[in-house]
N, C-alpha and C positions, 0 to 999 in steps of 0.2 A: 503494500499501500503505500509505504513511504517512499520507494522507488519511483512508482506511477505519477507521485504529487511532485516528485522534484524533477521528473522530466516534464510534466505538464508546466510545471513553473519556467523552466529554460526555454519551453516552446512559447509559452507566452511572452517571456523578455525578447525573444529574436524577433517574434512579430511585432513587438513594441519598437523594436530598433530600427527595422527595416521600414515601417511606417513614417516614424522620425526622419529618417534619412530623406525617403522620398518625399514628404512635405518641405524638407530643408532644401531640397534640389529644384522644386518646383517655386518656392518662393524668392530664389536668388534671383536681382536683379537683372534685366536683359544686361550685358556688358558692352559697351560702347565699342564699334568696328571701324576701321579707317580704309579704304581701298584708294590705291593712286591707279588714275585713269590711264597713265601713259609711263609709270614707271618712271621717270626720271629723277633726278637727285634734288632738283627744287620741290617737287610733290613729297617725295619722302622726307625734306626737311619741312615743309607745312606739317606734316603729320607726326614727325618728332616734337615739333613745338607745341601742337594741340592737345599731345600727350602729356608733355609737362604743365602745362597750363590745365589741365584737368587734375593734374595732381596736386599742382600749387592753391586751387582755388576751389571750393567746395561749389560746384555747379550741378549738384543735385535737382535743386528745385526748377533747373532752366532747361534739363533735357528731356525735350517730348520727342524724340527720333532720337535714335541710335546708331542709325547706318550712316556714315559720312564719305562722300567720294571728295578727292581732292583732283581737279581737273586745271591747269594750268591756262588752258585756253578759253575759261568760259568766265562770265558774268555771275556773280555768286547768287545762288537762288537755294529755295526751301525744298520744293517738290518737281517731281516725286521723290527724288534723293536728295537729303539737305548736301550741296556741293559748293565748296570753297576753290578758287584759286593760289596761286600762291604771291601773289600780289605783296601780303602784309610778311613775308618772310623776316625783314629788318625790324619789324614794329611790334612787339607783343603785343601791346593794346588794344592795336586796330585791327590784329588777327582775332584776338579775343570777342570785340567788340562786332566784329563782323559775323563769328560763330554764333554768339549771343543773338543778335538781329535775325538768322533766318532758324536758330531755334525757336523764337517768340512769333514767327510767321504759324508754327504748326500751334503754338498754344492760342493765337488770335482765331486762328482757322476753326478750333475746334469751339469757340464761342462766336462762330459767324451769326447766328441770330440775334445775338445779344448786341453786336457791334452793328450791324445791318440796320437792323429794327429801331435802336434808341442812341445808340453812341455816334454814330454819323450824323444824324439830324442835329443833335447837339453841336458836333464840330461845324457842322455848316453853316450855323447860326453864328458862331465866333468867328468863322474864317469863311465867308460869303465868295471868294473870290480865288480859288487855288489857282497856283501856278501850276501848269502841266509840261511833260516831257522833261528829259535831259536837258542840264541838269536840274531844273528846278524840282520836279515833284514823277509822279509816274505817268502813266499813258492817257489815264484817264483819271476823272475826278473822282469817282469810286474807291480806286487804289490810290490814290494819293492821300485822300481821307484815312484808308486802312494804314497808311504807310504815320499818321501823325500818331496812332495808337502804338505801332510796333517800333517807330524810331523813339518816342517818348518811353516805352518799357525798357527798351534797350540803354538808355542813358542813363536813367536811375537803377538800371543793374549794374551798370558798370560803377556807379558811385557807390555802390554796397560792397563789389568784390576789389576795386582797385583804390578807391579813395576820392574827395571832392577834385585835387587838384588835374589827380591823371585824367579822369572822369571828364574833365573841362577840354585838357588839352585836345582828346578825342574830338569832344564836341565842336572844339574850333576848327579840327581838321574838317571833319564832314559839313560845317555850315560852308567851307571852301571847294567843296569836291563833288557831291554827288546828291540827291534830294535837299538842296541846300536851302530852296524855300521852306520844307518841312523842317530841317533842323534850327532854322533860323527862329521860326516862330515857337519850338521847343524851348527855345533859349529865353525867349520875351515873354512867352505865355504860358510858361510851364505848370503854373500851380492852377491855371482854367482848367489846363488837360488833365491836371491829377484830379478833380474834384469830378470831373465826368467820370474817368475810368474808374474811380473809387465808389461813386453813387452806382456803377452798373457792373460790380464785380469782377472789373478788367486790371486788376493789379496780380501779379504773381506774389504771394504770400506764404 
């Protein structure tokens, strides 16, 4: 009788351990994966920098997609796969900012109905005449307003990660590089944008 009881206990313990290991395996977060499109030295350098940045900063709240492609010849974009170029290999803050920007596209797209039905209408009242097309905004008004949301979140995220001074330096660069109308309004009317996003649950917290 004792032998049977001991054997049953061992079986139960083994089953419990197996179940625990299975649950632990399934609960592990999906790892970031990086893929070089052309396998060039510049692309590999960007990948190494991104790996360094993901270890240096706690980006867990800002990782909405885990598959990252590096392609020297593209304009950075978020979909269907988050893809960056090698432009900022000499400036880690700008590389981090670009990475965060494209990640935030996924966040905002996950809340597109709220953004489209409420936030964009409020932004239209504050900024009734958006400047479109490069270098000022996007190709149309809808995406230019969407970028007010994304770019504002990008800058406040950079403030949290790298501090006010470095984030301000990134913003100064962006105001003269691309989406210039968008970033200039973020600089000048940031609190108004903050209140709209806060009221609509569009802050990453």
